[in-house]
C-alpha positions as CSV (number, residue, x, y, z in Angstrom):
1,M,22.7,-21.8,38.9
2,S,23.7,-21.6,35.2
3,G,23.5,-18.3,33.1
4,P,21.0,-17.5,30.5
5,T,21.3,-20.0,27.5
6,D,20.3,-19.2,23.9
7,E,17.4,-21.4,22.9
8,T,18.3,-20.8,19.2
9,A,22.0,-21.9,19.6
10,G,21.3,-25.3,18.1
11,D,19.3,-24.0,15.2
12,L,20.7,-24.4,11.7
13,P,20.7,-21.4,9.3
14,V,18.1,-21.9,6.5
15,K,17.9,-20.1,3.1
16,D,14.9,-17.9,2.5
17,T,13.3,-18.7,-0.8
18,G,10.2,-16.8,-0.3
19,L,10.5,-14.6,-3.5
20,N,12.3,-17.0,-5.8
21,H,9.2,-19.1,-6.7
22,F,6.4,-16.5,-7.4
23,G,7.3,-13.1,-6.2
24,M,9.9,-11.9,-8.8
25,G,8.1,-13.6,-11.6
26,G,4.9,-12.0,-10.9
27,L,6.5,-8.7,-10.4
28,Q,8.3,-9.1,-13.9
29,E,5.0,-9.9,-15.4
30,T,3.2,-7.1,-13.9
31,S,6.0,-4.6,-15.1
32,T,5.9,-6.0,-18.6
33,T,2.0,-5.8,-18.7
34,R,2.1,-2.3,-17.4
35,T,4.7,-1.3,-20.0
36,M,2.6,-2.6,-22.8
37,K,-0.4,-1.0,-21.7
38,S,1.4,2.4,-21.3
39,R,2.8,1.9,-24.9
40,Q,-0.7,1.2,-26.2
41,A,-1.9,4.3,-24.5
42,V,0.8,6.5,-26.0
43,S,0.1,5.2,-29.4
44,R,-3.5,6.3,-29.2
45,V,-2.4,9.9,-28.6
46,S,-1.4,12.1,-31.5
47,R,2.2,13.3,-31.8
48,E,1.2,17.0,-31.2
49,E,-0.6,16.2,-28.0
50,L,2.5,14.1,-27.0
51,E,4.9,17.0,-27.8
52,D,2.8,19.4,-25.9
53,R,2.6,17.3,-22.8
54,F,6.4,16.8,-23.0
55,L,7.0,20.5,-23.2
56,R,4.8,21.3,-20.4
57,L,6.3,18.7,-18.0
58,H,9.8,20.1,-19.3
59,D,8.8,23.6,-18.4
60,E,7.4,22.5,-15.1
61,N,10.6,20.6,-14.3
62,I,12.8,23.7,-15.0
63,L,10.6,25.9,-12.8
64,L,10.7,23.3,-9.9
65,K,14.4,23.1,-10.1
66,Q,14.8,27.0,-10.2
67,H,12.6,27.1,-7.0
68,A,14.6,24.3,-5.3
69,R,17.9,26.4,-6.0
70,K,16.2,29.5,-4.6
71,Q,15.4,27.7,-1.5
72,E,18.8,26.0,-1.2
73,D,20.3,29.7,-1.6
74,K,18.0,31.0,1.1
75,I,18.9,28.2,3.4
76,K,22.6,28.8,2.9
77,R,22.1,32.5,3.8
78,L,20.5,31.5,7.1
Protein backbone atom coordinates (compact mmCIF):
# COMPACT_ATOMS: atom_id res chain seq x y z
CA MET A 1 0.00 0.00 0.00
CA SER A 2 1.50 3.32 -1.06
CA GLY A 3 1.25 6.54 0.94
CA PRO A 4 -0.91 9.47 -0.04
CA THR A 5 0.16 11.16 -3.24
CA ASP A 6 -0.13 14.81 -4.08
CA GLU A 7 -2.46 15.13 -7.03
CA THR A 8 -1.07 18.57 -7.89
CA ALA A 9 2.56 17.43 -7.99
CA GLY A 10 2.60 17.28 -11.79
CA ASP A 11 0.99 20.70 -12.27
CA LEU A 12 3.08 23.53 -13.62
CA PRO A 13 2.95 26.95 -11.99
CA VAL A 14 1.04 29.57 -13.92
CA LYS A 15 1.21 33.34 -13.85
CA ASP A 16 -1.89 35.14 -12.61
CA THR A 17 -2.74 37.90 -15.07
CA GLY A 18 -6.22 38.70 -13.82
CA LEU A 19 -5.74 42.42 -13.11
CA ASN A 20 -3.23 43.24 -15.82
CA HIS A 21 -5.68 43.50 -18.70
CA PHE A 22 -8.65 45.41 -17.32
CA GLY A 23 -8.46 45.69 -13.53
CA MET A 24 -5.72 48.25 -12.99
CA GLY A 25 -6.63 50.39 -15.99
CA GLY A 26 -10.20 50.57 -14.78
CA LEU A 27 -9.07 51.58 -11.28
CA GLN A 28 -6.83 54.33 -12.62
CA GLU A 29 -9.58 55.63 -14.86
CA THR A 30 -12.02 55.69 -11.97
CA SER A 31 -9.50 57.47 -9.76
CA THR A 32 -8.82 60.06 -12.46
CA THR A 33 -12.53 60.59 -12.99
CA ARG A 34 -13.08 61.00 -9.26
CA THR A 35 -10.25 63.52 -9.04
CA MET A 36 -11.64 65.58 -11.88
CA LYS A 37 -15.14 65.59 -10.37
CA SER A 38 -13.84 66.61 -6.95
CA ARG A 39 -11.80 69.44 -8.48
CA GLN A 40 -14.87 70.67 -10.33
CA ALA A 41 -16.87 70.54 -7.11
CA VAL A 42 -14.19 72.51 -5.26
CA SER A 43 -14.05 75.14 -7.98
CA ARG A 44 -17.79 75.79 -7.56
CA VAL A 45 -17.40 76.64 -3.86
CA SER A 46 -16.30 80.09 -2.79
CA ARG A 47 -12.89 80.61 -1.23
CA GLU A 48 -14.44 81.74 2.06
CA GLU A 49 -16.54 78.58 2.28
CA LEU A 50 -13.50 76.39 1.56
CA GLU A 51 -11.45 78.20 4.21
CA ASP A 52 -14.29 77.82 6.71
CA ARG A 53 -14.61 74.08 6.01
CA PHE A 54 -10.85 73.65 6.27
CA LEU A 55 -10.65 75.45 9.61
CA ARG A 56 -13.57 73.43 11.02
CA LEU A 57 -11.95 70.17 9.96
CA HIS A 58 -8.60 71.33 11.34
CA ASP A 59 -10.17 72.19 14.71
CA GLU A 60 -12.03 68.88 14.79
CA ASN A 61 -8.80 67.05 14.05
CA ILE A 62 -7.02 68.80 16.91
CA LEU A 63 -9.85 67.95 19.31
CA LEU A 64 -9.80 64.30 18.26
CA LYS A 65 -6.03 64.13 18.77
CA GLN A 66 -6.38 65.65 22.24
CA HIS A 67 -9.10 63.15 23.11
CA ALA A 68 -6.96 60.26 21.85
CA ARG A 69 -4.02 61.46 23.97
CA LYS A 70 -6.24 61.64 27.05
CA GLN A 71 -7.46 58.11 26.44
CA GLU A 72 -3.89 56.87 25.96
CA ASP A 73 -2.85 58.52 29.22
CA LYS A 74 -5.81 56.93 30.98
CA ILE A 75 -4.85 53.52 29.60
CA LYS A 76 -1.25 53.99 30.73
CA ARG A 77 -2.42 54.80 34.25
CA LEU A 78 -4.46 51.58 34.40
